[in-house]
C-alpha positions as a Python dict, from the first residue, in 0.01 Angstrom:
ca = {
    (1, 'M'): (0, 0, 0),
    (2, 'G'): (-164, -344, -30),
    (3, 'I'): (-60, -697, -59),
    (4, 'E'): (-19, -894, -408),
    (5, 'I'): (-17, -1267, -374),
    (6, 'N'): (-10, -1473, -734),
    (7, 'T'): (-20, -1828, -834),
    (8, 'M'): (276, -2056, -785),
    (9, 'P'): (514, -2082, -1089),
    (10, 'D'): (542, -2410, -1295),
    (11, 'P'): (759, -2674, -1164),
    (12, 'L'): (1084, -2760, -1347),
    (13, 'D'): (1050, -3012, -1621),
    (14, 'E'): (1259, -3319, -1478),
    (15, 'D'): (1480, -3340, -1781),
    (16, 'L'): (1571, -2961, -1728),
    (17, 'R'): (1655, -3031, -1358),
    (18, 'E'): (1862, -3328, -1421),
    (19, 'L'): (2065, -3157, -1693),
    (20, 'A'): (2130, -2842, -1466),
    (21, 'G'): (2224, -3082, -1190),
    (22, 'A'): (2513, -3204, -1413),
    (23, 'V'): (2673, -2883, -1421),
    (24, 'E'): (2867, -2670, -1186),
    (25, 'V'): (2725, -2314, -1123),
    (26, 'P'): (3068, -2129, -1220),
    (27, 'T'): (3094, -2320, -1557),
    (28, 'L'): (2775, -2111, -1655),
    (29, 'G'): (2991, -1813, -1569),
    (30, 'H'): (3195, -1878, -1884),
    (31, 'Y'): (2883, -1789, -2073),
    (32, 'L'): (2664, -1557, -1891),
    (33, 'T'): (2743, -1224, -1721),
    (34, 'K'): (2384, -1137, -1573),
    (35, 'G'): (2183, -1324, -1313),
    (36, 'F'): (2455, -1405, -1068),
    (37, 'C'): (2367, -1270, -726),
    (38, 'G'): (2643, -1036, -554),
    (39, 'F'): (2926, -1189, -353),
    (40, 'E'): (2732, -1087, -49),
    (41, 'I'): (2514, -1377, -86),
    (42, 'R'): (2682, -1694, 51),
    (43, 'R'): (2578, -2034, 154),
    (44, 'I'): (2519, -2046, 538),
    (45, 'A'): (2398, -2398, 575),
    (46, 'G'): (2343, -2730, 352),
    (47, 'T'): (2589, -2891, 136),
    (48, 'R'): (2384, -3015, -182),
    (49, 'P'): (2333, -2830, -498),
    (50, 'M'): (2043, -2608, -512),
    (51, 'I'): (1809, -2627, -832),
    (52, 'G'): (1472, -2537, -860),
    (53, 'P'): (1195, -2270, -985),
    (54, 'A'): (1189, -1931, -783),
    (55, 'V'): (919, -1873, -546),
    (56, 'T'): (971, -1500, -495),
    (57, 'L'): (861, -1296, -191),
    (58, 'S'): (881, -933, -134),
    (59, 'M'): (890, -896, 251),
    (60, 'P'): (844, -555, 413),
    (61, 'P'): (1142, -509, 670),
    (62, 'G'): (1097, -678, 987),
    (63, 'D'): (772, -853, 915),
    (64, 'S'): (745, -1227, 823),
    (65, 'T'): (359, -1283, 803),
    (66, 'L'): (401, -1328, 412),
    (67, 'L'): (685, -1574, 482),
    (68, 'H'): (469, -1782, 718),
    (69, 'Y'): (195, -1797, 465),
    (70, 'T'): (431, -1882, 169),
    (71, 'A'): (613, -2151, 358),
    (72, 'D'): (287, -2343, 351),
    (73, 'Q'): (238, -2311, -25),
    (74, 'V'): (609, -2434, -105),
    (75, 'R'): (611, -2779, -321),
    (76, 'P'): (907, -3037, -354),
    (77, 'G'): (1197, -2863, -565),
    (78, 'D'): (1091, -2502, -515),
    (79, 'V'): (1357, -2224, -418),
    (80, 'V'): (1232, -1955, -206),
    (81, 'V'): (1401, -1625, -310),
    (82, 'I'): (1336, -1337, -40),
    (83, 'S'): (1375, -986, -95),
    (84, 'H'): (1372, -818, 243),
    (85, 'G'): (1352, -441, 183),
    (86, 'E'): (1725, -371, 257),
    (87, 'D'): (1683, -501, 618),
    (88, 'Y'): (1997, -673, 682),
    (89, 'R'): (1952, -684, 1061),
    (90, 'S'): (1651, -894, 1128),
    (91, 'A'): (1632, -1270, 1016),
    (92, 'P'): (1344, -1418, 859),
    (93, 'V'): (1458, -1760, 848),
    (94, 'G'): (1568, -1990, 1132),
    (95, 'A'): (1504, -2326, 1280),
    (96, 'V'): (1114, -2327, 1245),
    (97, 'L'): (1117, -2183, 890),
    (98, 'A'): (1389, -2400, 750),
    (99, 'S'): (1234, -2705, 920),
    (100, 'V'): (890, -2652, 740),
    (101, 'L'): (1066, -2590, 398),
    (102, 'A'): (1278, -2884, 435),
    (103, 'H'): (961, -3112, 517),
    (104, 'R'): (774, -2958, 232),
    (105, 'G'): (1076, -3075, 5),
    (106, 'A'): (1216, -2732, -95),
    (107, 'A'): (1548, -2717, -271),
    (108, 'G'): (1646, -2423, -71),
    (109, 'V'): (1607, -2057, 22),
    (110, 'V'): (1787, -1736, -80),
    (111, 'I'): (1764, -1439, 145),
    (112, 'D'): (1870, -1098, 46),
    (113, 'G'): (1914, -1039, 430),
    (114, 'V'): (2043, -1250, 710),
    (115, 'C'): (1938, -1586, 877),
    (116, 'T'): (1948, -1698, 1228),
    (117, 'D'): (1974, -2035, 1430),
    (118, 'V'): (2276, -2131, 1250),
    (119, 'D'): (2349, -2442, 1418),
    (120, 'A'): (1978, -2569, 1371),
    (121, 'L'): (2001, -2486, 1003),
    (122, 'M'): (2302, -2696, 963),
    (123, 'A'): (2126, -2974, 1135),
    (124, 'V'): (1834, -2941, 883),
    (125, 'G'): (2056, -2950, 592),
    (126, 'L'): (1813, -2727, 391),
    (127, 'P'): (2059, -2494, 155),
    (128, 'V'): (2017, -2139, 305),
    (129, 'Y'): (2187, -1854, 123),
    (130, 'A'): (2210, -1526, 275),
    (131, 'R'): (2430, -1215, 354),
    (132, 'G'): (2512, -1316, 692),
    (133, 'T'): (2347, -1415, 1028),
    (134, 'S'): (2173, -1230, 1303),
    (135, 'A'): (2031, -1307, 1658),
    (136, 'L'): (1738, -1049, 1597),
    (137, 'T'): (1460, -1203, 1420),
    (138, 'T'): (1148, -1073, 1228),
    (139, 'K'): (804, -1056, 1378),
    (140, 'L'): (452, -1108, 1267),
    (141, 'L'): (340, -768, 1226),
    (142, 'G'): (90, -804, 956),
    (143, 'L'): (187, -499, 747),
    (144, 'D'): (-24, -440, 441),
    (145, 'E'): (255, -449, 190),
    (146, 'G'): (470, -699, -15),
    (147, 'G'): (387, -963, -236),
    (148, 'V'): (435, -1352, -320),
    (149, 'N'): (532, -1464, -662),
    (150, 'V'): (612, -1086, -782),
    (151, 'P'): (907, -956, -948),
    (152, 'I'): (1175, -881, -692),
    (153, 'T'): (1549, -780, -687),
    (154, 'C'): (1777, -993, -487),
    (155, 'A'): (2133, -897, -435),
    (156, 'G'): (2161, -692, -749),
    (157, 'V'): (1971, -953, -981),
    (158, 'D'): (1632, -914, -1113),
    (159, 'V'): (1424, -1233, -1039),
    (160, 'E'): (1102, -1340, -1186),
    (161, 'P'): (879, -1585, -1042),
    (162, 'G'): (963, -1915, -1207),
    (163, 'M'): (1306, -1864, -1315),
    (164, 'V'): (1576, -2131, -1254),
    (165, 'V'): (1760, -2072, -936),
    (166, 'L'): (2087, -2272, -900),
    (167, 'G'): (2338, -2255, -604),
    (168, 'D'): (2638, -2422, -467),
    (169, 'A'): (2931, -2345, -250),
    (170, 'N'): (3033, -2066, -515),
    (171, 'G'): (2713, -1860, -523),
    (172, 'V'): (2372, -1813, -670),
    (173, 'L'): (2240, -1786, -1034),
    (174, 'C'): (1899, -1710, -1146),
    (175, 'V'): (1831, -1752, -1518),
    (176, 'D'): (1565, -1789, -1756),
    (177, 'R'): (1446, -2146, -1815),
    (178, 'E'): (1494, -2144, -2186),
    (179, 'E'): (1822, -1956, -2181),
    (180, 'L'): (1953, -2223, -1945),
    (181, 'R'): (1835, -2511, -2167),
    (182, 'I'): (2021, -2372, -2454),
    (183, 'L'): (2338, -2333, -2253),
    (184, 'L'): (2380, -2646, -2067),
    (185, 'P'): (2476, -2916, -2345),
    (186, 'E'): (2799, -2717, -2399),
    (187, 'A'): (2836, -2637, -2045),
    (188, 'I'): (2821, -2992, -1935),
    (189, 'T'): (3080, -3089, -2223),
    (190, 'D'): (3311, -2823, -2087),
    (191, 'D'): (3283, -2981, -1717),
    (192, 'S'): (3338, -3321, -1873),
    (193, 'E'): (3673, -3204, -2046),
    (194, 'E'): (3792, -3011, -1733),
    (195, 'P'): (3968, -3301, -1551),
    (196, 'A'): (4169, -3403, -1871),
    (197, 'L'): (4283, -3038, -1919),
    (198, 'I'): (4403, -2992, -1571),
    (199, 'D'): (4588, -3324, -1589),
    (200, 'A'): (4747, -3222, -1925),
    (201, 'L'): (4857, -2873, -1797),
    (202, 'T'): (4989, -3012, -1454),
    (203, 'R'): (5193, -3286, -1638),
    (204, 'G'): (5329, -3017, -1868),
    (205, 'S'): (5217, -3170, -2191),
    (206, 'A'): (5002, -2858, -2253),
    (207, 'R'): (5028, -2486, -2186),
    (208, 'L'): (4726, -2279, -2044),
    (209, 'G'): (4766, -1979, -2272),
    (210, 'Q'): (4769, -2195, -2573),
    (211, 'E'): (4492, -2412, -2489),
    (212, 'C'): (4250, -2141, -2386),
    (213, 'G'): (4327, -1917, -2665),
    (214, 'A'): (4496, -1616, -2476),
    (215, 'N'): (4831, -1657, -2663),
    (216, 'E'): (4636, -1614, -2992),
    (217, 'L'): (4445, -1287, -2887),
    (218, 'L'): (4756, -1146, -2744),
    (219, 'R'): (4935, -1222, -3095),
    (220, 'G'): (4636, -1038, -3238),
    (221, 'L'): (4700, -747, -3023),
    (222, 'G'): (5093, -729, -3133),
    (223, 'A'): (5175, -801, -2749),
    (224, 'I'): (5360, -1120, -2831),
    (225, 'V'): (5503, -1314, -3144),
}
């Protein structure tokens, strides 16, 4: 089948990284419908937000050869996104891989599969997202298939090398850089206005249906007057 290894994607511009760090991932869910990894992908380790360009990896099931190679290529701020050929039993990332990626300054790793060494991952602190955990690990099989920085699918999302990957406790979003840049100013404004809105709603000086426009929509449907 053959292996395809491509060049690393461009790093994120610092201004885009800074802007993206000022917004919560669910806020972007008000504007986007695509790019959100399925609910199966959850944060297993790490507490800080994850932002960086996607370094994509297509791994054949059970074989971590390409991942061991790729770990040495990772640069500060990169996010490694792994498609594991629907292998949800064997874990490609554990204490060693997480420690190497953290040492190299990776912003995080997303696995469409499972991880292992959970206690060690938590100690390392690298944001690690996966479907779950397993005690079964991948092996160095040297299979002649897979690719580095190739288009992949991760938990239902098509991911191109260099896309911006954002993650927090709520989930993971993979989005085109320019699309994100256009959305961020309004999303940041929304985040900044939210505390005042919640305060007004909980004090009773505002009503949610009126503030969000739901009442107007229902009036237009003739459901309320």
